[in-house]
N, C-alpha and C positions, 0 to 999 in steps of 0.2 A: 504494500500500500504506500502510495507516494505521500510524503510528509509535506504539509503546507509550509510555505515560506514564512519568514519573520513578519513581513508586512501583512500577509493574509491572516496570520495568527493574531497579531495585535489588532487588526481591524475587526476580526471576528470577536475578540475579547471585548473591545469597545462596544460593538453592536449588541452582544449578549448581555453585557453589564447594563447598558442603557435600557435594553428591553426589559430585563428583570426589574430594574429600579422603576421604570415607567409602569410595568404591570403591577408591581406591588403598590405603588402610589395610586394607580387607577382602581385597584381592588379595594384599598382602604377608603378612597374617596367615594366609591360606589356604595360600600356598606354604610358609611357614615351618612351619606345623602339619603340612602334608602330608609335607614332607621329613622332619620329625622323627619322625612316626609310621611312615613307611615305613622309615626307617633303624632305628628301634627294632624294627620287626617283622622286618627282615632279620637283625638281631643275635640276636633271639630264635629265629628259624628256624635260624640257623647253630648256635647252642648246642644246640638240640634235635636237629638233624641229626647233629652230632658225637657227642652222647650215644647216639642210636639206632645210629649206625655202630659205636660201640664195643660195643654189645649184639650187633649182627649179627656183628661180627668174632669175638666170643667164641663165638657160637652156631655159626659155621661152622668153628671150630677144633676139630673133632672128626673121628673116623674116618669116620663115616657121617652127615654133616650133612643135616638136613631143612630146605631153604631156605624152603619155604612156612611151615613151622611156626615157623621163626625169625622170619619177618616177622609172623606172627600174634601173636607174643609181645610185639611193640612196642606201647606205649601211645601211639598217634598221634591218638586221638580222631577227630573228623569233619573237622578242618581240615587234617590232614596225611595225605599218601599216600606210601608208600615202594615202591620197586622195586629189584631187584638185577640187574646184568648180570654173568654168569659165562661167560667164553669165548664171548661173542657171543649167549648165550641170556638171555632176560628172565624174571624171576620176580616175581610180585606176589601179593597175597592173593587177588585175583580177576582175571579176564581184563579187561584195560583197554587197548584199542588206543590210545585217545586220549592216555593218559598217557605212554606211551613215545614216541609220535609227536611230543609236545610238547618232547622233549629235543633241543636243537639239536646238530647234528653237531660243531660247534666245541667246545662244552662237553664232549661225550663224548670228544673227542680229548685235551682237557686233563686230564680225570679219568683216562682210560686211561693217560696219560703220567705219572701219579703226582702231579698237582697238583689240589688242591681248587678248586672254582669255584662262583660264585654268579651267577645271572641271573634277571631278571624275564621271565616268559613268560605266555602265555595258554593255558589248558587248557579246552577246550569253551566258548570264548568268555569265560571268567572269568579275571581277573588272578591271578597266583600268583608265589611266589618259589621258584625251583629251586636246590637246593644239591646239588652232587655231591662225594662223598668217596671217594678210592681206598681199597679194602680190601686188595688185593694186586695182583700183576702181572696176574692174570686176572679179578679181581672188582672191581666198582665199585658204590657205593651212592648212590642218588638219592632225595631226599625233596622233595616239592612241598607247599608251604604255601599254602593258599588265602588270597587277599586280598579276598574278596568282602565280608566284614563290614566290612573297613577302607574299601572303596570306598563302601559304604552310609553309613559315618560321614562320608566326604568329601562325599557328596551332601547329607547333612543339614547339615553345616557350611557348605557353599556356599549352601544356601537360607537358613540363619540369617544368614550375613553379608550376603547380598543384601537380606534383609528389614531388617537393621540399617542398611545403606547407604540404603535407601529412606526409612526412618524419619528418619535423620539429614538426608537431603535435604529431607524435609517439615519437619523442625524448623528447618532453615536458611531455608526459605521463610517459615515463621511468624516467625522472628527478623527476617528482612528486612522483612516487612510491619510488624512491631511497631516496628522501628527507624525505618523511613520514616514510619510514622504519627506517631511522637513527634518525629522530626526535621523533618517538614514541618508540624507543628502551628503554628509561628510563621508560616510562609508561608500556611497556611490562614486564620490570623487576619488577615493582611494582605489576602488575597483577599476575605474577608467584609467587612472594612472598606471596601475599594475598591468592592465591590458596593453597600454602603449609601450610600457617597458618590455613586456614579453615579446612585443613586435619589433623590438630593437631600438626604440626611442628612449635614450637615457638622458635626455634633456628635460624631461618632465619633472616638476617638483610641486609639492603641496605648500599652500600658504599657511604658515603657522598662526597668522593673525585672524584667520577667518572665524575660528571658534576657540575661545580661550580654554574650554574644557578639553579640546582635542589638540592643543598646542604640543603636548609631549608626543602624541602619536605622529603628528605631522613632522616634528623635528626628527624623531627616530626613523621615520620612513625616508625622509630626505637623506639622512646620514647613511642609511642602508643602500640607497640608490647610488650615492657618491662612492661608497666602498665597492659596490658591485661594478660600477663603471670603471673605477680604477683597476679592479682585478681583471676585468675583461680587456682593458687597454694593455695591461702588463702581459697578459697571455697573448694578445694579438702581436705585440711588439716582439715577444720572445719567439713566437712561431715565424714571424717575418725575418727576424735576425738569423734564426737557425737556418731557415730556407735559403736566405741569401748567402750565408757562410758556406752552405753545402754546394751552391751552384758551381763555384770555381773548381773544387776538386772533382765534382761530377763531370764537368766539361772535360777535364784532363783525362778522367777515366774513360769517358765516351770516345775521346780522340784515340786513346790507346786501344780501346776495344775495336774501333773501326779499322785500325792498322792490322790488328790480329785477324779480323774478319776478312780483310782483303788477301791475307796470306793463308787462308784456310786450305787452299789446295796443296800447300807444302807441309801441312800438319797431318799427324796420324789421326786415326778416328777418335781416340779418347781426348786428344788435345783439341780437336775441332769441336767436339761436343761441349767440352768445358768452355771453349771460347764463345760458343753460341749461348750457353747458359749465362755467362758473365755479361754478354751484350744485352740479353733480355732483361736481366736483373737491373743493369744500369739504366736501361730505358724505363723500366718500371719505377726505379728510384727517382729519375728525372721527372716522371709524371707526378709522383708523390710530392716532390718539392714544388712543382708548379701549382699543384692543387693547394698546398699549404700557403703559398703566396697569395693565391686567389682568396682563400678563406681569411687570411689576415687583412685583406682590404675589402672584404665583402660587407663590412658595416658601413661603408660609404654610401651616400644616396645614389639612387639610379639616375643616370644621365639620359633622360628621355629625348627621343628624336624620332621623326617618321622613319619606319623600317618596314621593308617588304618581308614579313616573317615567312610567307610561303616560299619565296625564293631562298631565304635562309635555310628553311627546312629541306628543300630539294638539294641545296648545296651540301648540307650535312649528310644526306643520303648518298650523294655521289662520292664523297670522300671515303665512305665506308663500303663502297661497291654494293650499295643497296638500290633497288629500283626507285626512281623518282615518283612512280605511280603510287607509292605508299602514302604520299602527302595528299590529304583530302581537305579541301577548303569549303566550309559551309557557304551556301549561297548568300547569306545575309552578312558575312564577314567582310569588312572593308579591305581594300588592297594593302593599305599601310597601317601599322600600329604605332602608337606613341610609347616606345619602350627603349630600354638600354640595349643597343645592338650587341655589345660584347657579352652581356649577361644572358640574353636570350639565346645567342648562338651557343654558349656553353650549356645552357639548359637542354637544348635540343641534342647537342653532342653527347652529354652525359646520359640522357634518357635512352638514346639509341645504343650507346655502348653498353648500358645496363641490360637492355633487351637482347643484345647479341651475346653477352657473356652468360647471363643467367636466365633468360627467357626464351631460349631457342629461336631468337630472331624476332624483329618487329613485324607486325602484320598491318599496321596502320598508324599514320601520324595525322591526327585531325586538328584543324584550326577552326574555332567557332567564336561567335559573339554571344555572350550571355548578359544582355542588358547593359552594354557598355564595358563589360569585363572580357578581356581576351582570355580564351581558354585553349590550352595545348594539351592534347591527350595522345599518349603513345601506348598502343596495345601490343602485347606479345602473346605467344602461344606456349609459354612455359608452364611450370607447375603452379604458378600463382604465388601469392604471399599470404601466409597464415595471418589470421586476424590479430593474434597477439604480437606479431612482428611489424604491423603496419605503421606504427609510430616510430619504433626504434630504428628502423632501417634508414631514417632520415637524419640520425645522429652521426657524429663523426666516428670514423673507424669501426662502424658497425655494419655487418653484412647479415642478411636474413638467412633463415634455414634453406630457402630456395637456392641461395648462392652455393651453400655447401652441397646441396643435393645435385646441382648442376656440375659441381666439381671444377669450377673455373679456377679459383684460387689466385688469379693474377690481378685482381682489382686492388685499389688503394683503400677502399672503405670511405672515401671522401666524395665520390661522385654525387650520390643522392643528397649528402649534406650540403654540397654546393648548390644543387637544384633548389633545396628548401631555402637557403640563404638568398639566392637571387630572386626567388619568388617573394620573400619577405621584404627585400629591398624595394619591390614594386608595390608593397602593401597587400600582397596576395598570399596564397597558400600552396602547398604541395601535398598530395596524398595519393593513396593507391587503393584500388578496389578490385573486385573480380570482374574479368571481362566476360560478357555473355558468350557462351560457347567454350569457355575455358581459357586459362591464362590470366595475366594481370593487366590492369589499366592504370597507368600513371597519369595523374591529372594535375596541371599547374594553372592557377588563375592569376591574372595580371589586371587588377582593377584599374580603371581609368585609362586603359590603353586604347579604348575604342570610342571614348566619349568626345 
């Protein structure tokens, strides 16, 4: 299960916290408001019932009382309904079986015993307040006040409070997102700086005055970059110095080897074999020195200029006795690219040499345009590159398992490292994947070369 990022977790925490707080406040507010309104409605119903009971008592205190007429004289409106029980008989304005059936027996006993009583009941499925008032030893007055409008008010209040809680939860999420966005901004700056450094830009630094709380982090980061840049510069100079120092004796050895090679006809078989081996190793050593010199200066910026990369690729094929038909140019690719000619030429040469040595030969060299980014792909028909080796083979002095499998053994281990360095100098990348149908596909991207 994928874990949420820091920003998502903080935003979720803000949203959940705000929602819980809003829900708690909404619930408390709802309960307090509900109790207050119900209590107020009960008090109102109680006052109205006592008033109506006094009117009924006065109307019944005659020689020939008309109970129904007395009930009709009450101003109960539509929210209240009244009934009278006299000697076990019920009297109402209209026949209403449900009304009398809703009066609990316990409440009737209390009222018949001379005690007023109040109770919430349901009449025809609707909530109501029932108030019973004793009129005499044989008569009781009951009045039911409907709470339907109050229940509608409660529903509207519940919906409003729920909407407010949801809005507060959303506001909490927005606040959490804003807080993390601003809180993580310094970390974003550190991340951006680290990405630029990993791409080879060692001029980037953090401003310690941006955030006083992160001044120590910024200072330590800048010190680390300074030390890293100094270390890389020392290594670069060391490699360059060693390579230059080796050039002179290598040239002497190469000249001596060429003299021995020209006299191979006068040598016995063992001497001729040894001479050939010495010449091959000197040539390989010279290639290694040249690669080291190229690596030492690979951190310099790319010198972009219009270059016919297709012609450069065909030329690289001719030098290696490969058919020029291997070069395939996409229809949408422009004729010239804005790239460093020397670097791109070496990229093509090293990829082709790699395919010849370890990939059973190249089968295609494709040049394409990917939204303004130049793309170079070299396919071979070798055993491919295992997934676990696909990053390591672009490091210095590293050869993948495919190289050992092919049994070449004559590479310097710097060819693909130079490819990655030249791609990085253009702001691009170098990687390898499987070729459809078998083999490896090496891909180099050169951003901004076709824009």
